[in-house]
C-alpha positions in Angstrom: 0.0 0.0 0.0 1.5 3.3 -1.1 1.2 6.6 0.8 -0.8 8.5 -1.7 -2.9 10.0 1.0 0.2 11.6 2.6 1.1 13.2 -0.7 -2.5 14.5 -1.1 -2.4 15.7 2.4 0.7 17.8 1.8 -1.0 19.3 -1.3 -4.4 19.8 0.3 -3.0 22.0 2.9 -1.5 24.5 0.4 -5.0 26.0 -0.1 -4.9 26.9 3.5 -2.7 29.8 2.7 -5.1 31.0 0.1 -7.9 30.5 2.6 -6.2 32.9 5.0 -5.9 35.5 2.3 -9.6 34.9 1.5 -10.5 35.4 5.2 -8.8 38.8 5.1 -10.8 39.7 2.0 -13.9 38.4 3.8 -13.3 41.1 6.4 -14.1 43.6 3.7 -17.2 41.7 2.9 -18.3 41.6 6.5 -18.1 45.4 6.6 -21.0 45.1 4.1 -22.8 43.1 6.7 -22.6 46.0 9.0 -24.1 48.1 6.3 -26.8 45.5 5.9 -27.8 46.0 9.5 -28.5 49.7 8.7 -30.4 48.6 5.6 -32.5 46.3 7.8 -33.4 49.2 10.1 -34.2 51.4 7.1 -36.3 48.7 5.5 -38.1 48.1 8.8 -38.8 51.9 8.9 -40.4 51.7 5.5 -42.4 48.7 6.6 -43.5 50.7 9.7 -44.6 53.6 7.6 -46.5 51.4 5.3 -48.3 49.6 8.1 -49.2 52.9 9.6 -50.5 54.4 6.3 -52.6 51.3 5.5 -54.2 51.1 8.9 -54.8 54.8 9.0 -56.1 54.8 5.5 -58.7 52.2 6.4 -59.7 54.0 9.6 -59.9 57.3 7.7 -62.1 55.7 5.1 -64.4 54.7 8.0 -64.3 58.2 9.3 -65.2 59.6 5.8 -68.2 57.3 5.8 -69.3 58.7 9.1 -68.8 62.3 7.9 -70.7 61.7 4.6 -73.5 60.2 6.6 -73.6 63.1 8.9 -73.4 65.8 6.3 -75.0 64.3 3.2 -77.5 61.6 4.2 -80.8 63.5 4.7 -82.5 60.5 6.4 -79.8 60.3 9.0 -79.7 64.0 9.4 -83.5 64.0 9.8 -83.3 61.7 12.8 -81.7 64.4 15.0 -84.7 66.7 14.3 -87.2 65.7 17.0 -90.6 66.0 15.3 -93.6 64.1 14.3 -92.8 63.5 10.7 -89.3 62.2 11.5 -90.3 60.2 14.5 -92.7 57.7 13.0 -91.7 54.0 13.0 -91.4 53.8 9.2 -88.9 56.7 9.1 -86.8 55.1 11.9 -86.9 51.8 9.9 -85.5 53.6 6.9 -82.8 55.2 9.0 -81.9 51.8 10.4 -81.6 50.5 6.8 -79.3 53.4 6.0 -77.1 52.5 9.0 -77.0 48.9 7.9 -75.9 49.9 4.4 -73.1 51.9 5.9 -72.1 48.9 8.1 -72.0 46.6 5.1 -70.1 49.1 3.0 -66.9 48.6 4.9 -65.6 45.3 6.4 -64.0 47.0 9.4 -67.3 48.3 10.7 -68.8 46.3 13.6 -71.8 48.5 14.3 -73.2 52.0 13.9 -75.7 53.9 16.1 -77.1 57.4 16.4 -77.5 59.2 19.7 -80.2 61.9 19.9 -79.7 64.4 22.8 -83.3 65.7 22.7 -84.8 62.4 24.1 -81.6 60.5 24.9 -82.4 57.6 22.6 -80.1 55.5 20.5 -81.0 54.2 17.1 -78.8 51.4 15.6 -79.2 49.3 12.5 -81.2 46.8 14.7 -83.1 48.7 17.4 -84.1 51.9 19.1 -83.5 52.0 22.9 -83.1 54.6 25.6 -79.5 55.6 26.5 -79.8 54.1 30.0 -80.5 50.6 28.6 -77.9 50.6 25.8 -74.7 48.6 26.2 -72.6 51.6 25.3 -74.2 53.9 27.8 -70.9 54.7 29.7 -69.0 55.3 26.5 -71.6 57.7 25.1 -71.7 59.6 28.4 -67.9 59.9 28.4 -68.0 61.3 24.9 -70.7 63.8 25.8 -68.6 65.0 28.7 -65.5 65.4 26.5 -65.3 69.1 25.7 -63.0 68.4 22.7 -64.6 68.8 19.3 -61.9 66.8 17.6 -62.8 63.2 16.6 -60.5 60.6 18.2 -60.4 56.9 18.0 -60.9 55.2 21.4 -58.7 52.4 22.9 -59.6 48.7 22.8 -62.8 47.9 24.7 -65.3 45.1 24.8 -68.6 45.4 23.1 -70.7 44.1 26.0 -74.4 43.2 25.8 -77.3 44.4 27.9 -79.9 41.9 26.9 -80.3 43.3 23.4 -76.9 43.3 21.7 -75.0 40.2 21.0 -71.4 40.1 22.2 -69.1 40.9 19.3 -65.6 40.9 20.9 -63.0 43.7 21.0 -63.7 47.0 19.2 -62.4 50.5 18.8 -64.8 53.4 18.4 -65.0 56.8 16.7 -67.7 59.3 17.9 -68.7 62.4 15.9 -70.9 65.0 17.4 -73.8 66.1 15.3 -73.9 68.5 13.6 -70.1 68.8 13.3 -68.2 70.1 15.0 -70.1 71.3 18.2 -72.7 68.5 18.2 -75.7 70.1 20.0 -78.2 67.6 18.6 -76.5 64.3 19.2 -73.7 61.9 18.2 -72.8 59.3 15.6 -70.7 56.4 16.9 -69.0 53.8 14.7 -67.5 50.7 16.2 -64.6 49.0 14.3 -63.7 45.3 14.8 -60.2 44.9 16.3 -60.1 41.5 14.7 -60.2 43.1 11.2 -57.3 45.4 12.2 -55.3 42.4 13.4 -56.0 40.5 10.2 -54.8 43.5 8.2 -51.6 43.8 10.2 -50.9 40.0 9.8 -51.4 40.3 6.0 -49.0 43.3 5.8 -46.4 41.4 7.9 -46.7 38.1 6.0 -44.5 39.4 3.1 -41.6 39.9 5.6 -40.9 36.7 7.5 -38.8 38.3 10.2 -40.7 41.6 10.6 -43.5 42.2 13.1 -45.8 45.1 13.9 -48.0 45.9 16.8 -50.5 48.7 17.7 -50.9 49.8 21.3 -53.9 51.9 22.4 -53.9 54.9 24.6 -54.7 52.7 27.6 -51.6 50.6 27.0 -53.5 47.5 25.7 -52.3 45.8 22.6 -54.8 46.5 19.8 -53.1 44.3 17.1 -49.9 42.3 16.8 -48.5 40.2 14.0 -46.1 38.1 16.2 -46.4 36.2 19.5 -42.6 36.2 19.8 -41.7 38.1 23.0 -37.9 38.1 22.1 -38.3 40.3 19.0 -36.1 43.3 18.6 -38.0 46.6 18.4 -36.5 48.9 15.8 -39.1 51.6 15.5 -41.6 53.0 17.9 -43.8 56.0 17.2 -47.3 57.4 17.6 -49.7 57.6 14.7 -50.5 61.2 14.0 -54.1 60.2 13.1 -55.2 57.7 15.8 -52.7 58.5 18.5 -51.9 54.8 18.9 -48.3 53.6 19.5 -46.9 51.7 16.6 -44.0 49.3 17.2 -42.2 47.4 14.5 -39.0 45.3 14.4 -37.7 41.8 13.7 -38.9 38.6 15.4 -35.5 37.2 16.3 -33.3 39.9 17.9 -30.3 37.6 18.0 -30.2 37.5 14.2 -30.0 41.2 14.2 -26.7 41.2 16.1 -25.3 38.1 14.5 -23.5 39.9 11.7 -21.6 42.2 13.9 -20.4 39.4 16.2 -19.2 37.4 13.2 -17.4 40.5 12.0 -15.3 41.0 15.1 -14.7 37.3 15.6 -13.6 36.7 12.0 -11.3 39.8 12.1 -9.4 38.4 15.1 -9.2 34.9 13.6 -8.0 36.3 10.3 -5.1 38.0 11.9 -4.2 35.0 14.0 -4.5 32.5 11.1 -2.3 34.7 8.9 0.5 34.3 11.4 0.0 30.6 12.1 -1.1 29.5 8.6 2.3 28.8 7.0 3.7 27.0 10.1 0.5 24.9 10.4 0.8 23.6 6.8 4.0 21.7 7.3 3.5 20.8 10.9 0.0 19.4 10.4 0.8 17.4 7.3 3.6 15.5 9.1 1.9 15.1 12.5 -1.5 14.2 11.3 -0.2 11.2 9.4 1.2 9.6 12.5 -2.2 8.7 14.0 -3.1 7.2 10.6 -0.1 5.0 10.7 -1.0 3.9 14.2 -4.6 3.1 13.2 -3.4 1.2 10.1 -0.9 -0.8 12.3 -3.6 -1.7 14.8 -6.0 -2.7 12.0 -3.4 -4.8 10.2 -2.4 -6.5 13.5 -6.1 -7.2 14.4 -6.7 -8.6 10.9 -3.6 -10.8 11.0 -4.5 -12.3 14.4 -8.2 -13.0 13.8 -9.7 -15.8 11.8 -12.4 -13.5 10.3 -9.8 -11.2 8.7 -11.2 -7.9 7.5 -9.2 -7.8 4.3 -7.7 -10.2 1.8 -3.9 -9.8 1.8 -3.7 -9.0 -1.9 -6.3 -6.3 -1.7 -4.3 -4.4 1.0 -1.6 -3.6 -1.6 -4.0 -1.7 -3.9 -6.0 0.3 -1.5 -5.1 3.7 -0.2 -5.3 4.5 3.5 -8.8 6.0 3.7 -10.4 3.1 1.8 -8.6 0.7 4.1 -9.7 2.5 7.2 -13.2 2.9 5.9 -13.6 -0.9 5.5 -12.1 -1.4 8.9 -14.7 1.0 10.4 -17.4 -0.7 8.6 -16.3 -4.0 10.1 -16.2 -2.2 13.5 -19.7 -0.9 12.9 -20.9 -4.4 12.3 -19.4 -5.6 15.5 -20.9 -2.7 17.5 -24.3 -3.5 15.9 -24.0 -7.0 17.1 -22.9 -5.8 20.6 -26.0 -3.5 20.7 -28.2 -6.4 19.7 -26.9 -8.5 22.6 -27.6 -5.6 24.9 -31.1 -5.2 23.6 -31.7 -8.9 24.5 -30.5 -8.2 28.1 -27.4 -10.3 27.9 -25.0 -7.5 28.4 -26.9 -6.2 31.4 -27.0 -9.6 33.0 -23.3 -10.1 32.6 -22.6 -6.7 34.2 -25.0 -7.3 37.0 -23.6 -10.8 37.7 -20.0 -9.6 37.8 -21.0 -6.8 40.2 -22.5 -9.4 42.5 -19.5 -11.7 42.4 -17.0 -8.8 43.0 -19.0 -7.3 45.9 -19.5 -10.7 47.6 -23.3 -10.5 47.4 -23.2 -13.7 45.3 -20.9 -16.6 46.1 -20.6 -19.5 43.7 -18.8 -22.8 44.0 -17.2 -24.4 40.9 -20.3 -26.3 39.8 -22.6 -23.3 40.3 -20.0 -21.2 38.5 -20.1 -23.3 35.3 -23.9 -23.3 35.3 -24.0 -19.5 35.6 -21.4 -19.1 32.9 -23.6 -21.2 30.5 -26.5 -18.9 31.2 -24.3 -16.0 30.3 -23.0 -17.7 27.2 -19.5 -17.9 28.5 -17.2 -20.9 28.0 -14.5 -20.1 30.5 -12.0 -22.7 31.6 -9.4 -21.7 34.1 -7.0 -22.7 36.9 -6.4 -19.2 38.4 -8.4 -16.0 38.8 -7.1 -12.5 39.0 -9.0 -9.2 39.4 -8.2 -5.7 38.2 -9.9 -2.3 38.3 -9.2 0.1 35.4 -9.9 3.8 36.4 -10.1 6.8 34.0 -7.7 9.5 35.3 -9.2 13.0 35.9 -12.6 11.7 35.3 -14.3 15.1 36.0 -12.4 16.6 33.1 -13.2 13.5 31.0 -16.9 13.7 31.7 -17.1 17.4 30.9 -15.2 17.0 27.6 -17.1 14.1 26.2 -20.8 13.4 25.8 -22.4 10.3 27.2 -22.3 8.7 23.7 -18.6 9.4 23.3 -17.9 8.0 26.8 -19.8 4.8 25.9 -17.7 4.5 22.7 -14.5 4.9 24.7 -15.7 2.3 27.2 -16.4 -0.1 24.3 -12.9 0.6 22.7 -11.1 0.0 26.0 -13.0 -3.3 26.5 -12.2 -4.4 23.0 -8.5 -3.4 23.1 -8.1 -5.3 26.4 -9.5 -8.5 25.0 -7.4 -8.0 21.8 -4.2 -7.7 23.9 -5.1 -10.7 26.0 -5.9 -13.0 23.0 -2.3 -13.9 22.1 -1.7 -15.0 25.7 -4.6 -17.4 25.8 -6.1 -15.7 28.8 -9.9 -15.2 29.0 -11.1 -11.8 30.0 -14.4 -10.8 31.6 -14.6 -7.0 31.8 -17.5 -4.8 32.6 -17.9 -1.1 33.4 -19.5 -1.3 36.8 -19.0 2.4 37.4 -18.9 5.3 35.0 -15.1 5.8 35.6 -14.1 2.2 36.5 -14.0 -1.0 34.6 -13.8 -4.2 36.7 -11.8 -7.0 35.0 -11.6 -10.7 35.8 -8.7 -12.7 34.2 -9.2 -16.4 33.9 -5.9 -18.2 33.0 -4.6 -21.8 32.9 -1.1 -23.2 33.2 1.6 -22.1 35.6 0.6 -19.6 38.2 3.7 -17.3 37.9 3.5 -17.4 34.1 -0.2 -16.4 34.3 0.7 -13.6 36.8 3.4 -12.3 34.4 1.1 -12.5 31.4 -1.7 -10.5 33.1 0.9 -7.9 34.2 2.1 -7.6 30.7 -1.5 -7.3 29.3 -2.4 -4.5 31.8 0.9 -2.6 31.2 0.3 -2.7 27.5 -3.2 -1.4 27.9 -1.9 1.6 30.0 0.7 2.3 27.3 -1.8 2.0 24.4 -4.3 4.4 26.0 -1.6 6.9 26.8 -0.3 6.7 23.2 -3.6 6.7 21.3 -6.1 8.6 23.4 -6.1 12.0 25.0 -6.7 10.6 28.5 -5.0 8.0 30.6 -6.0 5.2 32.9 -4.6 3.8 36.2 -5.0 0.1 37.0 -5.1 -1.7 40.4 -4.4 -5.4 40.2 -4.9 -8.2 42.8 -3.0 -11.4 43.5 -4.1 -14.8 42.1 -6.8 -17.0 43.4 -8.1 -20.5 42.6 -11.4 -20.5 44.5 -14.4 -18.9 42.8 -16.1 -18.4 46.2 -13.6 -15.7 47.1 -13.8 -13.4 44.2 -14.7 -10.5 46.5 -11.3 -11.0 48.1 -9.2 -10.3 45.0 -11.6 -7.5 44.0 -10.9 -5.8 47.4 -7.2 -6.3 46.8 -7.5 -4.6 43.4 -9.4 -1.7 44.9 -6.9 -1.4 47.7 -4.1 -1.2 45.2 -5.9 1.4 43.2 -6.4 3.6 46.3 -2.6 4.1 46.3 -2.8 6.0 43.0 -2.8 9.1 45.2 0.8 8.5 46.3 2.2 6.4 43.5 0.8 8.5 40.6 -1.6 7.9 37.8 -1.3 6.3 34.3 0.4 3.1 35.6 -0.2 -0.4 36.8 -0.3 -0.8 40.6 0.0 -4.3 41.9 -1.4 -5.4 45.3 2.0 -6.6 46.4 3.5 -3.2 45.6 0.9 -1.5 47.8 2.0 -3.5 50.8 5.7 -3.0 50.4 5.8 -0.2 52.9 3.6 0.2 56.0 1.3 3.1 56.1 2.5 6.3 57.6 0.9 7.7 60.8 -0.9 11.0 60.4 0.3 12.6 63.7 3.9 12.3 62.6 3.5 14.9 60.0 1.4 17.4 62.0 4.5 19.3 63.3 5.7 19.6 59.7 2.3 21.0 58.7 2.5 23.7 61.3 6.1 24.4 60.4 5.2 24.9 56.8 2.5 27.4 57.6 4.7 29.3 60.1 7.6 29.5 57.7 5.3 30.8 54.9 3.8 33.4 57.2 7.1 34.9 58.2 8.4 34.8 54.7 11.1 32.2 55.2 12.2 30.6 51.9 12.5 27.2 53.6 8.8 26.6 53.3 9.4 25.3 49.8 11.8 22.6 51.1 9.5 21.8 53.9 6.6 21.4 51.6 8.5 19.2 49.2 9.7 17.1 52.1 6.1 16.8 53.4 4.8 15.5 50.0 7.8 13.2 49.6 7.0 11.7 53.0 3.4 11.1 51.9 4.7 9.1 48.9 7.5 7.3 50.8 5.3 6.2 53.7 2.3 5.2 51.5 -0.3 7.3 53.2 -3.9 6.3 52.4 -6.3 8.5 50.4 -8.2 9.6 53.5 -5.0 10.5 55.4 -3.7 12.5 52.4 -7.0 14.5 52.3 -6.8 15.1 56.0 -3.1 16.3 56.0 -3.5 18.6 53.0 -6.6 20.1 54.5 -4.6 20.6 57.7 -2.1 22.6 55.7 -4.8 24.8 54.3 -6.3 25.3 57.8 -2.9 26.2 59.4 -2.0 28.5 56.5 -5.3 30.3 56.9 -4.8 30.7 60.6 -1.2 31.9 60.2 -2.2 34.4 57.5 -4.9 35.9 59.7 -2.1 37.1 62.0 -0.8 39.4 59.2 -2.0 42.9 58.3 -5.6 43.3 56.9 -4.1 43.9 53.4 -2.3 40.6 53.5 -5.3 38.8 54.9 -7.4 40.2 52.0 -4.8 39.0 49.5 -4.9 35.5 51.0 -8.7 35.3 51.4 -9.6 36.6 47.9 -6.8 35.0 45.8 -4.8 32.2 47.2 -7.3 30.5 49.5 -10.0 29.8 46.9 -7.4 28.3 44.5 -6.1 26.1 47.3 -9.6 24.8 48.1 -10.1 24.1 44.4 -6.9 22.1 44.3 -8.1 20.0 47.2 -11.4 19.3 45.6 -9.8 18.2 42.3 -6.9 16.3 43.8 -6.0 13.3 41.6 -2.4 12.4 42.8 0.0 13.7 45.4 2.6 14.6 42.8 0.1 16.8 40.8 -1.1 18.4 44.0 2.5 19.3 45.1 3.1 21.2 41.9 -0.2 23.0 42.0 0.0 24.0 45.6 3.6 25.2 45.2 2.7 27.3 42.2 -0.2 29.0 44.1 1.8 29.6 47.2 4.7 31.0 45.2 2.4 33.5 43.4 0.9 34.6 46.6 4.4 34.9 48.2 5.5 37.2 45.4 2.5 39.5 46.0 3.3 39.5 49.8 6.9 40.3 49.1 6.0 43.3 46.9 3.5 44.5 49.6 6.1 44.2 52.4 8.8 45.8 50.4 6.6 48.8 49.7 6.3 49.5 53.4 8.2 52.3 54.9 10.1 50.3 57.5 10.6 47.1 55.5 14.4 47.5 55.3 14.8 48.3 58.9 12.7 45.4 60.1 14.7 43.0 57.9 17.8 44.3 59.7 16.1 43.7 63.1 15.2 40.2 61.9 18.7 39.4 60.9 20.0 40.8 64.2 17.6 38.5 66.1 18.6 35.5 64.1 22.3 36.2 64.7 22.0 36.9 68.4 19.1 34.8 69.6 21.5 32.7 71.8 22.3 35.8 73.8 20.4 35.5 77.0 20.3 39.3 77.3 18.6 39.8 74.0 15.4 41.8 74.6 13.5 44.8 73.3 15.7 47.1 75.4 18.8 45.8 73.6 17.1 46.3 70.2 16.1 49.8 71.3 19.8 50.5 72.1 21.0 48.9 68.9 18.6 50.6 66.5 17.9 53.9 68.3 14.1 53.4 68.3 11.5 52.7 71.0 11.3 49.0 71.9 7.5 49.0 71.9 7.5 50.6 68.4 10.1 48.1 67.2 7.8 45.3 68.5 4.8 46.8 66.8 6.6 47.2 63.4 8.2 43.7 63.7 4.8 42.1 64.3 3.3 44.1 61.4 6.2 43.0 59.0 6.7 39.4 60.0 3.3 38.6 61.5 4.9 37.2 64.7 5.5 38.9 68.1 9.2 39.5 68.9 9.0 37.2 72.0 7.4 34.4 70.0 9.8 34.7 67.1 12.8 34.6 69.5 11.4 31.6 71.4 10.9 29.7 68.2 14.5 30.3 67.0 15.8 29.1 70.3 13.5 26.0 70.4 14.5 25.0 66.8 18.2 25.4 67.6 17.6 23.3 70.8 15.9 20.6 68.7 19.0 20.4 66.5 21.4 20.2 69.5 19.2 17.5 71.1 19.5 15.3 68.0 23.1 16.0 67.0 24.9 16.3 70.4 25.0 14.6 73.7 24.8 17.8 75.8 22.6 17.9 78.8 19.3 19.7 78.7 20.6 22.4 81.0 23.6 23.0 78.8 21.5 23.2 75.7 19.1 25.6 77.4 22.1 27.9 78.2 23.5 27.6 74.6 20.3 28.8 73.0 19.8 31.7 75.4 17.7 30.4 78.4 19.0 31.3 81.8 16.4 29.1 83.4 16.2 25.4 82.3 12.6 25.1 83.5 11.5 27.9 81.3 13.3 26.2 78.4 11.6 22.8 79.2 8.1 24.5 79.4 8.7 26.3 76.0 9.9 23.1 74.4 7.0 21.0 75.6 4.5 23.7 74.4 6.0 23.5 70.9 6.6 19.8 70.5 4.1 18.3 73.0 6.9 16.6 75.0 9.8 17.4 77.2 13.4 17.7 75.7 14.3 14.4 77.4 11.4 12.5 75.9 12.1 14.1 72.5 15.7 12.9 72.6 14.6 9.4 73.6 12.1 9.1 70.8 14.6 10.4 68.3 
């Protein structure tokens, strides 16, 4: 098989350079998009004006009908003259017919009626009733009380019935006093259907899919709206000069309106970045991206050569290019996955997983005969002499779960299961592996032959799996392995051994095989032994001693060397955080704020996400180092920083002098002893007396372990004139007398 794809890959990346140039040109095009936003606003403005004009035109046509009726229709005009000849029933019937003709002449009109002031009666196209029994009594009275002579459209109101008029829904009304404009004789009222206005607005908006329009009456109620989308972006809002209604228009999806500008700025930045990286990426990508293809091809060829149902005929491999080759391999893989899913649908996969969980937990115990019967039900044909358990755990599972969807995680689980069985096949070892937890796969190895050979083979299989995952996937796994067992009734024992070995991932590190024997090579450390080191780290950090780094490294190395358990590691690191917080609260308010707002939250996050001791060491050291730099800058900016450093050096040099006191410092530095004590505490975070006592106790500890001098002599050497005072101070610091400390050491 030749490497035609590699050659095509090299050539295919050359257009990337032209693509970068094209992106730069696209920036110019995107500027047109900005202009298109303005065009959208202008077009929407035209749409708004058009909607306003059409609605106003239809309402004005209704108003013209009203005026024509009032000024030119003699029958209607005659109704307002209260007299015998105009008040007979036949004449009223004719007038009602005229009103009915007016109503039919315009689809917007819901109803028309005449109000006569002389006798306070209302004549509509259907009836003649007194004002006090008419449904619109309140509306007519409001219009009569309105001193304005200008005709105005009302807001939305309900046309309610009073036994005579059928409910017709929402309306808007126009009242014209008769005769215009003063209206001494009465009034003509036309009610317009809001439904007709809504239909008109919908029809006008239907030609523009993303535009909407709505009319809002004087009372704030929506008269008509073409869209139910509450997320629309309003582009124009104004009042109609004719009706006085508020008109709002815009686009239905406001996010689309701003999409172009966002694309513009994002593409501009990407274009500049791609221009710089484009050329380097061409060569780098062409070479590096072919390496995974080689790995995949190698795995497929190896799988094909070791299986009876080979995917490809040997002669066909020579004539295919890489992608055709991989495509056929994936097709074969797809067929296998389909078969696996079919088994799962039938419940076999679930039964196997559930049964292995019971066996590993000890809730189900089977002897040899029961084991064989159960395996037949699960369609297994295992024959074995020795059993061994292992637990495979995905490292940094929190990051893994966030990065990959549930479907991708399932695919990775399937791949790991398949690769494990593929690696085990050449060794003749049967594998039963199930994902009993989202991040852990429990494995049971069933082997025959020599016990030591089986142990070595399973170690090799697991080590190869760790290496394969690290080399081919972007995550890693850690494996805990048990010892061998012959009895099926004690599977829970080797599962517990594997789990115990995996728990030492914290101290031994991730992405490796941890054997049960390895986890027992060293006895577990005792927590209390490291508590003095915890306090010393916190104290050294507070006073700005560089030795805190060495002490922290020694602390973490002790965790690894003494094989501390997971719970003990959590407790000790949490103790460091507690002591650091307590020590930092002894510093100035500014330093406390720096620790509380910046360093402390980062340290808590490290504790929550802790995966291994080694990773935690690096993360904690980095956070503390950053905070230390800020503290150093803050201290150096203080007025008396240089002086307090001289005082500190003087104390460290002369601490063994029994006469060292604030009075001596006052004579040495020409400053009040109390003021020196105040400045020293503010700079270092420790009182002068406590700092001096700690220096003397630490020197005494060194002399106790390195010399054979008596306690009284050591007390005098470190500056104590009274041995009992020294003993009390030593016991307060170490929890035991100097004599006991020397015996224990």
